[in-house]
C-alpha positions as CSV (number, residue, x, y, z in Angstrom):
1,M,58.8,43.2,67.8
2,D,59.8,45.8,70.2
3,L,62.5,46.0,72.9
4,R,60.1,44.7,75.6
5,F,59.6,41.4,73.7
6,W,63.4,40.8,73.5
7,A,63.7,41.6,77.2
8,D,61.1,39.0,78.0
9,V,62.8,36.4,75.8
10,S,66.2,37.1,77.4
11,A,64.7,36.8,80.9
12,I,63.1,33.5,80.0
13,F,66.4,32.3,78.5
14,L,68.4,33.3,81.6
15,I,65.8,31.6,83.8
16,F,66.2,28.3,81.8
17,M,70.0,28.6,81.9
18,Q,69.9,28.6,85.6
19,L,67.0,26.1,85.9
20,V,68.9,23.3,84.1
21,P,71.9,23.2,86.5
22,T,69.6,23.6,89.5
23,L,67.5,20.6,88.4
24,L,70.6,18.5,87.8
25,T,72.0,19.4,91.2
26,I,68.7,18.4,92.8
27,V,68.7,15.0,91.0
28,V,72.4,14.4,92.0
29,L,71.7,15.2,95.6
30,Y,68.6,12.9,95.6
31,F,70.7,10.0,94.5
32,V,73.5,10.8,97.0
33,V,70.9,10.7,99.8
34,R,69.6,7.4,98.5
35,V,73.1,5.9,98.4
36,V,73.9,7.2,101.9
37,M,70.6,5.6,103.2
38,V,71.5,2.2,101.6
39,V,75.1,2.4,103.1
40,R,73.7,3.3,106.5
41,R,71.2,0.4,106.4
42,K,74.0,-2.1,105.5
43,A,76.4,-0.7,108.1
44,T,73.9,-0.9,110.9
45,S,73.0,-4.5,110.1
46,S,76.7,-5.5,110.4
47,I,77.5,-3.4,113.4
48,E,76.9,-6.2,115.9
49,W,79.3,-8.4,114.0
50,V,82.0,-5.7,114.1
51,Q,81.4,-5.0,117.8
52,Y,81.9,-8.7,118.5
53,Y,85.2,-8.9,116.8
54,V,86.4,-5.6,118.2
55,G,85.6,-7.0,121.7
56,I,87.7,-10.1,121.0
57,V,90.6,-8.0,119.8
58,R,90.4,-5.7,122.8
59,A,90.4,-8.7,125.3
60,Q,93.3,-10.4,123.6
61,T,95.3,-7.1,123.5
62,D,94.7,-6.5,127.2
63,R,95.7,-10.1,128.0
64,F,98.9,-10.0,126.0
65,A,99.8,-6.5,127.2
66,D,99.4,-7.7,130.8
67,K,101.6,-10.7,130.0
68,V,104.4,-8.5,128.7
69,A,104.1,-5.6,131.2
70,D,103.8,-7.7,134.4
71,P,107.4,-9.1,134.3
72,L,108.8,-5.7,133.4
73,I,107.0,-3.9,136.2
74,R,108.0,-6.6,138.7
75,S,111.7,-6.5,137.7
76,H,111.7,-2.7,137.8
77,A,110.1,-2.8,141.3
78,E,112.7,-5.3,142.5
79,A,115.5,-3.1,141.1
80,M,114.1,0.0,142.9
81,R,113.7,-2.1,146.1
82,G,117.3,-3.2,145.9
83,E,118.4,0.4,145.3
84,A,116.4,1.6,148.2
85,I,117.9,-1.1,150.5
86,A,121.4,-0.2,149.3
87,R,120.7,3.5,149.9
88,S,119.5,2.9,153.4
89,L,122.5,0.7,154.2
90,L,125.1,2.9,152.6
91,P,124.2,6.5,153.4
92,N,127.1,8.1,151.5
93,R,126.3,6.1,148.3
94,P,125.4,8.4,145.4
95,S,122.0,7.9,144.1
96,S,121.3,7.0,140.5
97,V,118.6,9.6,140.5
98,P,120.0,13.1,139.8
99,S,119.6,15.5,142.7
100,T,117.5,18.6,142.5
101,K,118.1,22.0,144.1
102,E,115.4,21.3,146.7
103,Q,117.3,18.1,147.8
104,D,120.6,19.9,148.0
105,A,119.3,22.7,150.2
């Protein structure tokens, strides 16, 4: 048994040391891909159901938001209309809106 024999043995040993983790990694990745495919298949089968309920929620949210926002917008518009009328009738009345340098000039 010379030095060349032990070099070959150590090379084979080093190859097997790296081969085992590599094979384990390949097996783990194989099963990860399989699980992802199963999850994707289940998710795409229920996507129509989810889209249906999301559409219902979106429609109800729009409806209730309009119910809440319309009176607020209307009251704000009436207040601004009243302020504009008062400003036009009373020219020396100070505005509630702060003046800018451009307006003062």
